[in-house]
KETIVO-259196 format. One record per residue (C-alpha): residue in three letters; chain; x, y, z. Coordinates in nm, 2 decimals, decimal comma. Layout:
REM KETIVO-259196
("ALA" "A" (X Y Z))
...
END
This chain:
REM KETIVO-259196
("MET" "A" (4,99 0,51 -2,31))
("LEU" "A" (4,72 0,28 -2,43))
("ILE" "A" (4,56 0,28 -2,07))
("LEU" "A" (4,55 0,65 -2,08))
("GLN" "A" (4,41 0,63 -2,42))
("ILE" "A" (4,13 0,42 -2,27))
("LEU" "A" (4,06 0,65 -1,99))
("ILE" "A" (4,01 0,93 -2,19))
("ALA" "A" (3,79 0,76 -2,44))
("LEU" "A" (3,58 0,65 -2,16))
("GLY" "A" (3,57 1,00 -2,01))
("ILE" "A" (3,46 1,13 -2,34))
("ALA" "A" (3,20 0,89 -2,38))
("LEU" "A" (3,08 0,95 -2,06))
("PHE" "A" (3,06 1,33 -2,10))
("LEU" "A" (2,86 1,26 -2,42))
("ARG" "A" (2,63 1,05 -2,25))
("LEU" "A" (2,59 1,30 -1,97))
("SER" "A" (2,53 1,60 -2,18))
("SER" "A" (2,28 1,39 -2,41))
("ASN" "A" (2,09 1,34 -2,06))
("PHE" "A" (2,09 1,67 -1,98))
("TYR" "A" (1,97 1,80 -2,29))
("ALA" "A" (1,72 1,57 -2,37))
("PRO" "A" (1,47 1,68 -2,62))
("GLY" "A" (1,13 1,79 -2,47))
("LEU" "A" (1,29 1,77 -2,13))
("ARG" "A" (1,58 2,02 -2,12))
("GLU" "A" (1,32 2,32 -2,04))
("ILE" "A" (1,14 2,13 -1,74))
("PRO" "A" (1,25 2,25 -1,39))
("GLY" "A" (1,41 2,02 -1,15))
("PRO" "A" (1,76 1,94 -0,92))
("PHE" "A" (2,04 2,00 -1,17))
("LEU" "A" (2,20 1,67 -1,10))
("ALA" "A" (1,88 1,47 -1,18))
("LYS" "A" (1,91 1,57 -1,51))
("PHE" "A" (2,23 1,41 -1,57))
("SER" "A" (2,17 1,09 -1,41))
("ASN" "A" (1,94 0,85 -1,20))
("LEU" "A" (2,19 0,82 -0,94))
("TRP" "A" (2,03 1,13 -0,81))
("ARG" "A" (1,70 0,99 -0,74))
("LEU" "A" (1,89 0,66 -0,60))
("ILE" "A" (2,04 0,84 -0,36))
("GLU" "A" (1,74 1,02 -0,25))
("THR" "A" (1,53 0,71 -0,22))
("TRP" "A" (1,80 0,55 0,00))
("LYS" "A" (1,76 0,86 0,25))
("GLY" "A" (1,42 0,73 0,34))
("HIS" "A" (1,16 1,02 0,23))
("TYR" "A" (1,18 1,04 -0,17))
("GLU" "A" (0,81 1,17 -0,13))
("ARG" "A" (0,91 1,47 0,09))
("THR" "A" (1,18 1,54 -0,15))
("VAL" "A" (0,94 1,54 -0,47))
("GLN" "A" (0,67 1,74 -0,26))
("ASP" "A" (0,92 2,02 -0,19))
("LEU" "A" (1,03 2,01 -0,57))
("HIS" "A" (0,68 2,08 -0,67))
("ARG" "A" (0,60 2,32 -0,44))
("ARG" "A" (0,90 2,54 -0,57))
("HIS" "A" (0,86 2,44 -0,95))
("GLY" "A" (0,48 2,37 -1,01))
("ASN" "A" (0,29 2,10 -1,16))
("ILE" "A" (0,58 1,92 -1,36))
("VAL" "A" (0,93 1,84 -1,24))
("ARG" "A" (1,20 1,66 -1,41))
("THR" "A" (1,34 1,39 -1,15))
("GLY" "A" (1,57 1,21 -1,36))
("PRO" "A" (1,71 1,23 -1,72))
("ASN" "A" (1,41 1,07 -1,89))
("ILE" "A" (1,16 1,10 -1,61))
("VAL" "A" (0,91 1,37 -1,48))
("SER" "A" (0,69 1,38 -1,18))
("LEU" "A" (0,33 1,54 -1,24))
("THR" "A" (0,07 1,67 -0,97))
("ASP" "A" (-0,21 1,77 -1,18))
("PRO" "A" (-0,50 1,53 -1,09))
("ASP" "A" (-0,65 1,63 -1,43))
("ALA" "A" (-0,36 1,41 -1,57))
("ILE" "A" (-0,46 1,10 -1,38))
("GLU" "A" (-0,72 0,97 -1,65))
("SER" "A" (-0,45 1,01 -1,95))
("ILE" "A" (-0,18 0,80 -1,75))
("TYR" "A" (-0,35 0,56 -1,56))
("GLY" "A" (-0,72 0,54 -1,70))
("VAL" "A" (-0,90 0,24 -1,87))
("LYS" "A" (-0,84 0,39 -2,20))
("ALA" "A" (-0,47 0,47 -2,15))
("ASP" "A" (-0,22 0,21 -2,29))
("LEU" "A" (0,11 0,32 -2,09))
("PRO" "A" (0,33 0,03 -1,99))
("LYS" "A" (0,50 0,02 -1,67))
("SER" "A" (0,86 0,12 -1,64))
("ASP" "A" (1,14 -0,10 -1,57))
("PHE" "A" (1,13 0,01 -1,22))
("TYR" "A" (0,90 -0,28 -1,14))
("LYS" "A" (1,11 -0,56 -1,27))
("ALA" "A" (1,31 -0,49 -0,94))
("MET" "A" (1,02 -0,65 -0,77))
("GLN" "A" (1,02 -0,97 -0,98))
("THR" "A" (1,12 -1,27 -0,80))
("TYR" "A" (1,20 -1,63 -0,89))
("HIS" "A" (1,04 -1,95 -0,83))
("ASN" "A" (1,20 -2,29 -0,89))
("GLY" "A" (1,42 -2,09 -1,15))
("GLU" "A" (1,19 -1,88 -1,32))
("LEU" "A" (1,05 -1,56 -1,31))
("VAL" "A" (0,71 -1,53 -1,11))
("PRO" "A" (0,46 -1,34 -1,30))
("THR" "A" (0,24 -1,13 -1,08))
("LEU" "A" (-0,02 -0,84 -1,13))
("LEU" "A" (0,22 -0,57 -0,97))
("THR" "A" (0,52 -0,65 -1,17))
("ALA" "A" (0,34 -0,72 -1,53))
("THR" "A" (0,45 -0,43 -1,73))
("ASP" "A" (0,22 -0,45 -2,03))
("LYS" "A" (-0,14 -0,40 -2,02))
("LYS" "A" (-0,24 -0,75 -2,18))
("THR" "A" (0,00 -0,97 -1,96))
("HIS" "A" (-0,18 -0,80 -1,64))
("ALA" "A" (-0,52 -0,85 -1,83))
("ARG" "A" (-0,43 -1,24 -1,89))
("LEU" "A" (-0,33 -1,26 -1,53))
("ARG" "A" (-0,60 -1,06 -1,35))
("LYS" "A" (-0,92 -1,22 -1,55))
("PRO" "A" (-0,91 -1,58 -1,39))
("VAL" "A" (-0,89 -1,45 -1,02))
("ALA" "A" (-1,08 -1,13 -1,03))
("ASN" "A" (-1,41 -1,28 -0,92))
("ILE" "A" (-1,23 -1,43 -0,64))
("PHE" "A" (-1,16 -1,05 -0,48))
("ALA" "A" (-1,52 -0,94 -0,57))
("MET" "A" (-1,68 -0,79 -0,22))
("SER" "A" (-1,96 -1,06 -0,29))
("THR" "A" (-1,70 -1,34 -0,25))
("LEU" "A" (-1,50 -1,19 0,02))
("THR" "A" (-1,80 -1,15 0,28))
("ARG" "A" (-1,78 -1,57 0,28))
("PHE" "A" (-1,43 -1,51 0,49))
("GLU" "A" (-1,60 -1,21 0,70))
("PRO" "A" (-1,61 -1,50 1,01))
("LEU" "A" (-1,23 -1,57 0,98))
("VAL" "A" (-1,18 -1,16 1,02))
("ASP" "A" (-1,41 -1,17 1,33))
("ARG" "A" (-1,21 -1,44 1,49))
("THR" "A" (-0,87 -1,25 1,43))
("ILE" "A" (-1,05 -0,91 1,54))
("GLY" "A" (-1,17 -1,10 1,87))
("ASP" "A" (-0,80 -1,21 1,91))
("LEU" "A" (-0,63 -0,87 1,87))
("ILE" "A" (-0,95 -0,72 2,12))
("LYS" "A" (-0,89 -0,99 2,36))
("ILE" "A" (-0,49 -0,94 2,40))
("LEU" "A" (-0,49 -0,54 2,40))
("ARG" "A" (-0,78 -0,56 2,69))
("ARG" "A" (-0,61 -0,82 2,88))
("ASP" "A" (-0,24 -0,72 2,82))
("PHE" "A" (-0,29 -0,31 2,84))
("VAL" "A" (-0,64 -0,25 3,06))
("ASP" "A" (-0,72 -0,53 3,27))
("GLY" "A" (-0,42 -0,72 3,33))
("SER" "A" (-0,12 -0,64 3,55))
("GLY" "A" (0,02 -0,41 3,31))
("ALA" "A" (-0,31 -0,20 3,31))
("ARG" "A" (-0,27 0,13 3,18))
("ARG" "A" (0,07 0,10 3,05))
("SER" "A" (0,18 0,19 2,68))
("CYS" "A" (0,07 -0,01 2,39))
("ASP" "A" (0,27 -0,05 2,08))
("ILE" "A" (-0,03 -0,07 1,88))
("ASP" "A" (0,20 0,00 1,54))
("HIS" "A" (0,32 -0,33 1,62))
("TRP" "A" (-0,02 -0,50 1,70))
("LEU" "A" (-0,20 -0,40 1,39))
("SER" "A" (0,08 -0,53 1,20))
("TYR" "A" (0,01 -0,86 1,37))
("PHE" "A" (-0,35 -0,83 1,30))
("ALA" "A" (-0,31 -0,76 0,92))
("PHE" "A" (-0,05 -1,03 0,85))
("ASP" "A" (-0,25 -1,26 1,06))
("VAL" "A" (-0,58 -1,19 0,87))
("MET" "A" (-0,40 -1,25 0,53))
("SER" "A" (-0,26 -1,56 0,59))
("GLY" "A" (-0,57 -1,69 0,75))
("LEU" "A" (-0,77 -1,58 0,42))
("SER" "A" (-0,51 -1,71 0,19))
("PHE" "A" (-0,42 -2,05 0,41))
("SER" "A" (-0,71 -2,10 0,64))
("ARG" "A" (-0,44 -2,07 0,91))
("SER" "A" (-0,26 -1,76 1,03))
("PHE" "A" (0,12 -1,68 1,09))
("GLY" "A" (0,07 -1,69 1,44))
("PHE" "A" (0,21 -1,31 1,48))
("LEU" "A" (-0,10 -1,22 1,75))
("GLU" "A" (-0,05 -1,54 1,95))
("HIS" "A" (0,29 -1,49 1,99))
("GLY" "A" (0,31 -1,11 2,04))
("ARG" "A" (0,61 -1,07 1,83))
("ASP" "A" (0,78 -1,06 1,47))
("ILE" "A" (0,84 -1,43 1,46))
("ASP" "A" (1,20 -1,50 1,28))
("ASP" "A" (1,20 -1,13 1,20))
("MET" "A" (0,96 -1,21 0,93))
("MET" "A" (0,84 -0,86 0,88))
("LYS" "A" (1,18 -0,69 0,92))
("ASN" "A" (1,30 -0,88 0,65))
("LEU" "A" (1,01 -0,80 0,42))
("GLY" "A" (1,06 -0,43 0,51))
("ARG" "A" (1,43 -0,48 0,37))
("ASN" "A" (1,31 -0,63 0,06))
("PHE" "A" (1,08 -0,34 -0,01))
("LYS" "A" (1,33 -0,10 0,07))
("TYR" "A" (1,59 -0,29 -0,20))
("CYS" "A" (1,32 -0,27 -0,47))
("ALA" "A" (1,26 0,07 -0,41))
("ILE" "A" (1,60 0,19 -0,41))
("VAL" "A" (1,73 -0,04 -0,70))
("GLY" "A" (1,46 0,05 -0,89))
("GLN" "A" (1,55 0,38 -0,96))
("MET" "A" (1,87 0,22 -1,16))
("PRO" "A" (1,67 -0,10 -1,27))
("SER" "A" (1,99 -0,22 -1,44))
("LEU" "A" (2,18 -0,27 -1,09))
("ASP" "A" (1,92 -0,53 -1,03))
("ARG" "A" (2,08 -0,78 -1,26))
("PHE" "A" (2,43 -0,77 -1,05))
("LEU" "A" (2,19 -0,77 -0,75))
("TRP" "A" (1,91 -0,95 -0,68))
("LYS" "A" (1,87 -1,14 -1,00))
("ASN" "A" (2,24 -1,27 -0,96))
("ARG" "A" (2,22 -1,67 -0,93))
("LEU" "A" (2,42 -1,67 -0,62))
("VAL" "A" (2,23 -1,40 -0,45))
("ARG" "A" (1,92 -1,56 -0,53))
("TRP" "A" (2,04 -1,90 -0,41))
("PHE" "A" (2,14 -1,73 -0,08))
("SER" "A" (1,85 -1,50 -0,02))
("ALA" "A" (1,61 -1,82 -0,11))
("LYS" "A" (1,75 -1,99 0,20))
("SER" "A" (1,74 -1,69 0,44))
("ASP" "A" (1,41 -1,52 0,35))
("PRO" "A" (1,20 -1,62 0,67))
("PHE" "A" (0,90 -1,49 0,52))
("SER" "A" (0,89 -1,66 0,21))
("ILE" "A" (1,04 -1,97 0,37))
("GLN" "A" (0,71 -1,98 0,63))
("ALA" "A" (0,46 -1,86 0,35))
("GLY" "A" (0,60 -2,14 0,12))
("LYS" "A" (0,53 -2,42 0,41))
("LEU" "A" (0,20 -2,29 0,45))
("PHE" "A" (0,10 -2,29 0,07))
("ARG" "A" (0,28 -2,67 0,05))
("ASP" "A" (0,07 -2,77 0,36))
("ARG" "A" (-0,26 -2,63 0,17))
("LEU" "A" (-0,16 -2,83 -0,15))
("ALA" "A" (-0,12 -3,12 0,06))
("GLU" "A" (-0,45 -3,10 0,17))
("GLU" "A" (-0,61 -3,03 -0,15))
("LYS" "A" (-0,50 -3,34 -0,27))
("THR" "A" (-0,59 -3,60 0,00))
("GLY" "A" (-0,93 -3,39 0,01))
("ARG" "A" (-0,91 -3,29 0,38))
("ASP" "A" (-1,13 -3,00 0,48))
("SER" "A" (-0,87 -2,75 0,56))
("ILE" "A" (-1,15 -2,49 0,72))
("GLY" "A" (-1,38 -2,72 0,96))
("GLU" "A" (-1,74 -2,74 1,00))
("ASP" "A" (-1,84 -2,48 0,73))
("LYS" "A" (-1,80 -2,67 0,39))
("ASP" "A" (-1,89 -2,39 0,17))
("ARG" "A" (-1,62 -2,18 0,30))
("ARG" "A" (-1,28 -2,17 0,09))
("ASP" "A" (-0,99 -1,99 0,15))
("ILE" "A" (-0,80 -1,79 -0,13))
("VAL" "A" (-0,57 -2,05 -0,22))
("SER" "A" (-0,84 -2,32 -0,29))
("ARG" "A" (-1,01 -2,05 -0,51))
("ILE" "A" (-0,68 -1,99 -0,69))
("LEU" "A" (-0,64 -2,35 -0,77))
("GLU" "A" (-1,00 -2,38 -0,89))
("ALA" "A" (-0,89 -2,08 -1,13))
("LYS" "A" (-0,58 -2,28 -1,24))
("SER" "A" (-0,81 -2,61 -1,33))
("ALA" "A" (-1,05 -2,38 -1,53))
("HIS" "A" (-0,77 -2,18 -1,70))
("PRO" "A" (-0,47 -2,40 -1,71))
("ASP" "A" (-0,31 -2,20 -2,00))
("GLN" "A" (-0,35 -1,87 -1,82))
("VAL" "A" (-0,26 -2,00 -1,48))
("PRO" "A" (0,09 -2,16 -1,48))
("ASP" "A" (0,23 -2,29 -1,17))
("ALA" "A" (0,43 -2,00 -1,09))
("ALA" "A" (0,14 -1,78 -1,16))
("VAL" "A" (-0,03 -1,94 -0,86))
("VAL" "A" (0,29 -1,84 -0,63))
("GLY" "A" (0,26 -1,49 -0,77))
("TYR" "A" (-0,10 -1,44 -0,67))
("ILE" "A" (-0,05 -1,58 -0,31))
("MET" "A" (0,28 -1,36 -0,25))
("THR" "A" (0,12 -1,06 -0,40))
("ILE" "A" (-0,18 -1,10 -0,16))
("LEU" "A" (0,03 -1,18 0,14))
("LEU" "A" (0,27 -0,88 0,10))
("ALA" "A" (0,07 -0,59 -0,06))
("GLY" "A" (-0,24 -0,67 0,14))
("SER" "A" (-0,10 -0,71 0,49))
("ASP" "A" (0,15 -0,40 0,43))
("THR" "A" (-0,13 -0,13 0,31))
("VAL" "A" (-0,39 -0,26 0,56))
("SER" "A" (-0,15 -0,23 0,88))
("ILE" "A" (-0,04 0,14 0,74))
("THR" "A" (-0,38 0,26 0,70))
("LEU" "A" (-0,46 0,12 1,03))
("ARG" "A" (-0,20 0,29 1,19))
("SER" "A" (-0,29 0,63 1,00))
("ILE" "A" (-0,64 0,62 1,15))
("VAL" "A" (-0,55 0,52 1,50))
("TYR" "A" (-0,29 0,79 1,48))
("TYR" "A" (-0,48 1,09 1,36))
("LEU" "A" (-0,81 0,99 1,57))
("SER" "A" (-0,56 0,94 1,89))
("LYS" "A" (-0,42 1,30 1,83))
("ASN" "A" (-0,75 1,46 1,74))
("HIS" "A" (-1,01 1,38 2,03))
("HIS" "A" (-1,30 1,53 1,89))
("GLU" "A" (-1,31 1,34 1,60))
("GLN" "A" (-1,27 1,03 1,78))
("LYS" "A" (-1,56 1,12 2,02))
("LYS" "A" (-1,75 1,20 1,67))
("LEU" "A" (-1,69 0,88 1,55))
("GLN" "A" (-1,77 0,67 1,87))
("LYS" "A" (-2,10 0,88 1,89))
("GLU" "A" (-2,18 0,74 1,53))
("ILE" "A" (-2,07 0,43 1,70))
("ASP" "A" (-2,27 0,40 1,99))
("ASP" "A" (-2,59 0,57 1,82))
("ALA" "A" (-2,59 0,27 1,56))
("LYS" "A" (-2,61 0,05 1,86))
("LEU" "A" (-2,37 -0,20 1,71))
("THR" "A" (-2,28 -0,57 1,80))
("TYR" "A" (-1,90 -0,65 1,79))
("PRO" "A" (-1,73 -0,74 1,58))
("VAL" "A" (-1,88 -0,49 1,37))
("SER" "A" (-2,05 -0,66 1,08))
("TRP" "A" (-1,92 -0,55 0,71))
("ARG" "A" (-2,32 -0,49 0,65))
("LYS" "A" (-2,34 -0,25 0,94))
("ALA" "A" (-2,04 -0,06 0,86))
("GLN" "A" (-2,14 0,06 0,53))
("ASP" "A" (-2,42 0,24 0,72))
("LEU" "A" (-2,13 0,46 0,90))
("THR" "A" (-2,11 0,77 0,73))
("TYR" "A" (-1,84 0,95 0,96))
("LEU" "A" (-1,63 0,63 0,92))
("ASP" "A" (-1,62 0,63 0,60))
("ALA" "A" (-1,49 1,00 0,60))
("VAL" "A" (-1,25 0,89 0,85))
("VAL" "A" (-1,06 0,61 0,63))
("LYS" "A" (-1,09 0,82 0,32))
("GLU" "A" (-0,91 1,10 0,51))
("ALA" "A" (-0,65 0,87 0,64))
("LEU" "A" (-0,58 0,74 0,33))
("ARG" "A" (-0,54 1,08 0,16))
("VAL" "A" (-0,35 1,25 0,45))
("HIS" "A" (-0,09 0,94 0,46))
("PRO" "A" (-0,12 0,70 0,14))
("PRO" "A" (0,02 0,35 0,22))
("THR" "A" (0,28 0,37 -0,06))
("SER" "A" (0,53 0,64 -0,12))
("ILE" "A" (0,66 0,48 -0,48))
("LEU" "A" (0,62 0,72 -0,78))
("LEU" "A" (0,38 0,52 -1,02))
("GLU" "A" (0,61 0,49 -1,36))
("ARG" "A" (0,44 0,47 -1,66))
("VAL" "A" (0,62 0,48 -2,02))
("VAL" "A" (0,47 0,74 -2,29))
("SER" "A" (0,36 0,55 -2,58))
("PRO" "A" (0,47 0,58 -2,95))
("ALA" "A" (0,19 0,85 -3,00))
("GLY" "A" (0,34 1,08 -2,73))
("LEU" "A" (0,16 1,19 -2,44))
("GLN" "A" (-0,04 1,56 -2,43))
("LEU" "A" (-0,04 1,69 -2,05))
("PRO" "A" (-0,36 1,91 -1,95))
("ASP" "A" (-0,15 2,24 -1,98))
("GLY" "A" (-0,09 2,15 -2,36))
("ARG" "A" (0,27 2,01 -2,33))
("GLU" "A" (0,37 1,72 -2,50))
("LEU" "A" (0,60 1,45 -2,34))
("LYS" "A" (0,78 1,25 -2,64))
("PRO" "A" (0,77 0,87 -2,66))
("GLY" "A" (0,97 0,67 -2,41))
("THR" "A" (0,97 0,94 -2,16))
("ILE" "A" (0,88 0,81 -1,82))
("VAL" "A" (0,60 0,98 -1,65))
("SER" "A" (0,51 0,94 -1,28))
("MET" "A" (0,26 1,03 -1,00))
("ASN" "A" (0,21 1,01 -0,66))
("GLY" "A" (-0,06 1,02 -0,41))
("TRP" "A" (0,16 1,21 -0,17))
("THR" "A" (0,19 1,50 -0,40))
("ILE" "A" (-0,16 1,50 -0,53))
("ASN" "A" (-0,32 1,49 -0,21))
("GLN" "A" (-0,17 1,82 -0,11))
("ASN" "A" (-0,36 1,97 -0,42))
("GLU" "A" (-0,52 2,30 -0,25))
("ASP" "A" (-0,75 2,32 -0,55))
("VAL" "A" (-0,92 2,00 -0,49))
("PHE" "A" (-0,87 1,92 -0,16))
("GLY" "A" (-0,89 2,30 0,01))
("GLN" "A" (-0,66 2,52 0,20))
("ASP" "A" (-0,63 2,27 0,44))
("ALA" "A" (-0,51 2,03 0,23))
("ASN" "A" (-0,21 1,94 0,46))
("ALA" "A" (-0,45 1,87 0,75))
("PHE" "A" (-0,63 1,57 0,87))
("ASN" "A" (-1,01 1,66 0,84))
("PRO" "A" (-1,24 1,39 0,77))
("ASP" "A" (-1,53 1,67 0,75))
("ARG" "A" (-1,40 1,78 0,40))
("TRP" "A" (-1,56 1,42 0,31))
("LEU" "A" (-1,91 1,52 0,43))
("LYS" "A" (-2,18 1,81 0,32))
("ALA" "A" (-2,13 2,13 0,45))
("GLY" "A" (-2,42 2,34 0,60))
("ASP" "A" (-2,43 2,60 0,30))
("GLU" "A" (-2,34 2,33 0,02))
("THR" "A" (-2,60 2,23 -0,21))
("GLU" "A" (-2,63 1,84 -0,27))
("ASP" "A" (-2,52 1,89 -0,63))
("GLY" "A" (-2,23 2,10 -0,51))
("PHE" "A" (-2,12 1,84 -0,27))
("GLN" "A" (-2,15 1,53 -0,51))
("ALA" "A" (-1,95 1,72 -0,77))
("ARG" "A" (-1,68 1,82 -0,47))
("VAL" "A" (-1,64 1,46 -0,35))
("LYS" "A" (-1,64 1,33 -0,72))
("ARG" "A" (-1,33 1,55 -0,80))
("MET" "A" (-1,17 1,44 -0,48))
("LEU" "A" (-1,21 1,07 -0,57))
("ARG" "A" (-1,08 1,12 -0,90))
("ALA" "A" (-0,74 1,22 -0,75))
("ASP" "A" (-0,74 0,91 -0,53))
("ILE" "A" (-0,44 0,67 -0,65))
("ALA" "A" (-0,39 0,52 -0,31))
("PHE" "A" (-0,47 0,18 -0,43))
("GLY" "A" (-0,33 0,28 -0,82))
("TYR" "A" (-0,61 0,36 -1,04))
("GLY" "A" (-0,78 0,20 -1,36))
("THR" "A" (-0,75 -0,13 -1,47))
("ARG" "A" (-0,42 -0,16 -1,27))
("SER" "A" (-0,59 -0,07 -0,95))
("CYS" "A" (-0,52 -0,29 -0,64))
("LEU" "A" (-0,71 -0,60 -0,72))
("GLY" "A" (-0,68 -0,69 -0,29))
("ARG" "A" (-0,87 -0,34 -0,24))
("PRO" "A" (-1,19 -0,50 -0,12))
("ILE" "A" (-0,98 -0,71 0,11))
("ALA" "A" (-0,82 -0,40 0,26))
("TYR" "A" (-1,18 -0,23 0,29))
("LEU" "A" (-1,34 -0,56 0,47))
("GLU" "A" (-1,05 -0,55 0,72))
("ILE" "A" (-1,06 -0,17 0,79))
("TYR" "A" (-1,42 -0,12 0,78))
("LYS" "A" (-1,50 -0,41 1,04))
("LEU" "A" (-1,20 -0,35 1,27))
("VAL" "A" (-1,18 0,06 1,31))
("PRO" "A" (-1,55 0,08 1,46))
("THR" "A" (-1,51 -0,24 1,66))
("LEU" "A" (-1,18 -0,10 1,82))
("PHE" "A" (-1,29 0,25 1,87))
("GLY" "A" (-1,64 0,14 1,97))
("LEU" "A" (-1,48 -0,08 2,26))
("PHE" "A" (-1,17 0,14 2,37))
("ASP" "A" (-1,11 0,51 2,41))
("ILE" "A" (-0,75 0,57 2,25))
("CYS" "A" (-0,50 0,86 2,30))
("LEU" "A" (-0,13 0,90 2,25))
("SER" "A" (0,11 0,81 2,53))
("ASP" "A" (0,29 1,12 2,47))
("PRO" "A" (0,09 1,36 2,30))
("ARG" "A" (0,40 1,58 2,23))
("ARG" "A" (0,58 1,31 2,04))
("GLU" "A" (0,52 1,31 1,66))
("TRP" "A" (0,52 0,95 1,49))
("ARG" "A" (0,84 0,84 1,27))
("TYR" "A" (0,78 0,71 0,92))
("GLU" "A" (1,01 0,55 0,66))
("SER" "A" (0,93 0,57 0,31))
("TYR" "A" (1,09 0,36 0,08))
("PHE" "A" (0,82 0,13 -0,12))
("VAL" "A" (0,54 0,17 0,13))
("THR" "A" (0,51 0,42 0,42))
("GLU" "A" (0,55 0,23 0,72))
("GLN" "A" (0,51 0,40 1,06))
("HIS" "A" (0,70 0,37 1,40))
("ASP" "A" (0,67 0,52 1,76))
("MET" "A" (0,29 0,54 1,80))
("ASP" "A" (0,24 0,40 2,16))
("VAL" "A" (-0,10 0,48 2,27))
("LYS" "A" (-0,30 0,42 2,61))
("LEU" "A" (-0,62 0,24 2,59))
("SER" "A" (-0,94 0,27 2,82))
("TRP" "A" (-1,21 -0,02 2,82))
("ARG" "A" (-1,56 0,14 2,72))
("GLY" "A" (-1,75 -0,15 2,59))
("VAL" "A" (-1,91 -0,25 2,91))
("VAL" "A" (-2,24 -0,12 3,04))
("ASP" "A" (-2,13 0,10 3,31))
("GLY" "A" (-1,85 0,27 3,11))
("ALA" "A" (-1,50 0,33 3,20))
("ILE" "A" (-1,31 0,69 3,24))
("GLY" "A" (-1,15 0,75 2,96))
("LEU" "A" (-0,79 0,86 2,89))
("CYS" "A" (-0,89 1,12 2,65))
("SER" "A" (-0,98 1,45 2,72))
("GLU" "A" (-1,18 1,67 2,51))
END
């Protein structure tokens, strides 16, 4: 009898909680999936399916600019709301979603720029290292990026053009990942992971990293679960001994620390070049109170994880869309040829390539690197949306590039198509009209975040992308092995693409080469 009474009491409590969720003040009238209004379990399941961004896109197509996706969360697509949520003057902390991404080092939580929920903590972490990621500093690393680009080009030509496997399909999606991860480890530690050298995912490092991202995306929808899963002491003990990415990154980091202590020059002849680790250690020395040991680990892991994946995803997008659209590929190649560039293309020369810039912007727009909704918590003052609607304090508000970038009022009626020309001045467009149109599109860009919480590593990403893309398409014609086959991608935390085999033809010789792609 007592057990029955307990079950009845629990049932009543659950009913009251779910009813309270459903009829939450200020949210009950906002449209959205019926089940989502009761529990966050709905969005956890939708995220687990691997294409939550498509689900949210469909919801906005049906219901408009604002959709309720949980008991206390709404998704927005109005670009005019970006500034009030993510802008410099906005003071909306990140939600508990980001706590699922927190990790441990020597038994304590590692503070990172990505997982810092409040503005003050983020600013305290960012200030000591901000100058490290300034473009003026990063260009000193250009020779290292050049060497990695050179390694990639040699492999592609040897294995897929000139060698015994000439004209065989190239799994370019894998090679672009190897490139991005080797560049980031080289910039950080002055030595690469060795993915390009070995031509494979060593010890399944990237595969396991993908699993970690998947976990964070799914469990982040119900953050309280993390306490019983990844934050469980037993699970932490096991994962620390089984995560090959963390193990290898930790080894490279310890080797670099040993070199710093012994005074050995880890880079070589160029005494003025210093890697990111050495610069972070300098920041720690200058700001010991702001950069504890755990923060150093946090900086390194954030750079390696976020920088590598976002770069490789963007590179894949560019290669895929240019391989599908031969006219756009030829247009870029003409710009590259007319500029009479040397290879690898320098960062300074890349800045003069107008169409390249349009291609990069368009690839980021059509296929943003991340698929998560950027969640923020409405402050005690509340939040007024552009349409006049008020959101009460504590409400979680979110936006996502996958929905904003489909806004036809901002990007035109062909917003769902890859069209780099939208970033160029039209023949009948005034200069003022063109500048105003581009400015509005740029204001809707949250591919690398926005405002003070924008990605600190964006300059690194651009350095790699703007150097590799013109080098790659200046030296090769690239087309899909099977033009009828669409790529496949999964969207958990990042939107990682697969199945984009291409064929390469060398065009970087004086007498030219017959391309594989037809007009």
